[in-house]
C-alpha positions in Angstrom: 14.2 6.5 -23.6 17.9 5.7 -23.8 18.1 2.0 -24.8 20.9 1.5 -22.3 18.5 2.3 -19.5 15.9 -0.3 -20.4 17.2 -3.0 -18.0 17.8 -0.4 -15.3 14.2 0.9 -15.7 12.8 -2.6 -15.6 14.8 -3.3 -12.4 13.5 -0.1 -10.8 9.9 -0.9 -11.8 10.2 -4.3 -10.1 11.5 -2.4 -6.9 8.5 0.0 -7.2 6.1 -3.1 -7.2 8.0 -4.5 -4.2 7.7 -1.3 -2.3 4.0 -0.9 -3.1 3.4 -4.4 -2.1 5.3 -3.8 1.2 3.4 -0.7 1.8 0.1 -2.5 1.5 1.4 -5.5 3.6 2.5 -3.3 6.4 -0.7 -1.3 6.4 -2.6 -4.6 6.6 -0.4 -5.8 9.4 -1.2 -2.7 11.5 -4.8 -3.9 11.6 -3.8 -7.2 13.1 -1.6 -6.3 16.0 -2.7 -5.0 19.4 0.5 -3.4 20.5 0.6 0.4 19.9 4.4 0.1 19.3 3.9 -2.6 16.6 1.2 -0.5 15.0 3.4 2.5 14.9 6.4 0.5 13.6 4.4 -1.1 10.8 2.9 2.2 9.9 6.3 3.8 9.7 7.6 1.0 7.5 4.5 1.4 5.2 5.3 5.2 5.0 8.9 4.3 4.3 8.0 2.0 1.4 5.6 4.6 0.0 8.4 7.2 0.1 10.9 4.7 -1.5 8.4 4.0 -4.4 8.1 7.7 -5.0 11.8 8.1 -5.2 12.1 5.2 -7.6 9.3 6.5 -9.7 11.1 9.8 -10.0 14.3 8.0 -11.0 12.5 6.0 -13.7 11.1 9.2 -15.1 14.5 10.9 -14.9 15.9 8.0 -17.0 13.1 8.5 -19.6 11.0 5.6 -18.6 7.4 5.0 -17.6 7.1 4.4 -13.9 5.1 1.6 -12.3 2.4 3.0 -10.2 1.2 0.0 -8.2 2.1 -3.4 -6.7 0.9 -6.5 -8.4 -1.7 -9.0 -7.4 0.1 -12.0 -8.8 3.6 -11.0 -7.7 2.3 -10.5 -4.1 2.5 -14.3 -3.7 6.2 -14.1 -4.4 6.8 -11.1 -2.2 6.0 -12.8 1.1 2.7 -11.0 1.8 0.4 -13.8 0.7 -1.2 -14.7 4.0 -1.3 -11.3 5.7 -5.0 -10.7 5.3 -5.9 -14.1 6.7 -3.6 -13.6 9.6 -5.0 -10.2 10.4 -8.5 -11.7 10.6 -7.1 -14.1 13.2 -5.2 -11.3 15.1 -2.2 -13.6 15.5 0.6 -11.1 16.3 3.4 -13.7 16.1 2.2 -15.0 12.8 1.8 -11.5 11.4 5.3 -10.6 12.4 6.6 -13.8 10.7 4.7 -12.9 7.6 6.2 -9.4 7.6 9.6 -10.9 7.9 8.8 -13.1 4.8 7.8 -9.9 3.0 11.1 -8.3 4.0 13.1 -11.4 2.9 11.5 -10.9 -0.6 12.2 -7.2 -0.5 15.9 -7.8 0.4 16.2 -10.2 -2.5 14.6 -7.8 -4.9 17.1 -5.1 -4.0 20.0 -7.6 -4.2 18.8 -8.5 -7.7 18.5 -4.9 -8.7 22.0 -4.1 -7.5 23.3 -6.9 -9.9 22.2 -4.8 -12.8 24.3 -2.2 -14.6 22.9 0.9 -13.0 24.0 4.5 -13.6 26.0 5.8 -10.6 23.2 8.1 -9.3 20.7 5.3 -9.6 22.9 2.8 -7.9 23.4 5.2 -4.9 19.7 5.5 -4.5 19.1 1.7 -4.7 22.0 1.0 -2.3 20.6 3.5 0.3 17.2 2.0 0.1 18.5 -1.5 0.2 20.4 -0.7 3.5 17.2 0.6 5.0 15.2 -2.4 3.9 17.9 -4.6 5.5 17.6 -2.6 8.7 13.8 -3.0 8.7 14.2 -6.8 8.0 16.6 -7.2 10.9 14.3 -5.2 13.2 11.3 -7.4 12.3 13.5 -10.5 12.7 14.3 -9.4 16.2 10.6 -8.9 16.9 9.9 -12.4 15.7 12.6 -13.9 17.9 11.2 -12.0 20.9 7.6 -13.1 20.2 8.6 -16.7 19.7 10.3 -16.9 23.1 7.3 -15.7 25.0 
């Protein structure tokens, strides 16, 4: 592995963990909502995060590193998905949406932190593209939360 790529690979592995945690969180959220539209949306976001993790894993390998293959139990607390399982059991749609937004807040920050690193041009383009889509997902969930809170 190129020693110049170590920080980059570490940043990408943190994003892989974030994406894997998001994938699990969104899949859990689908079990706690009644609305077919919300189920479909959360399922789509879970698929998106799975795809993002795959792209990032390929990039880590391309850079000569060892790619993270899962999310983390401890870090889940810090990624905003902490209460999702409890909320799903209670079937509280508004609370589940709020928890998803918390997860997306953490994902946005993870991407912002990664973009502060010195990344090779190709890697930076990948991370920026994903960061844009994470922000779009966050904004969409934020809009859902506002709608649910005004019912």
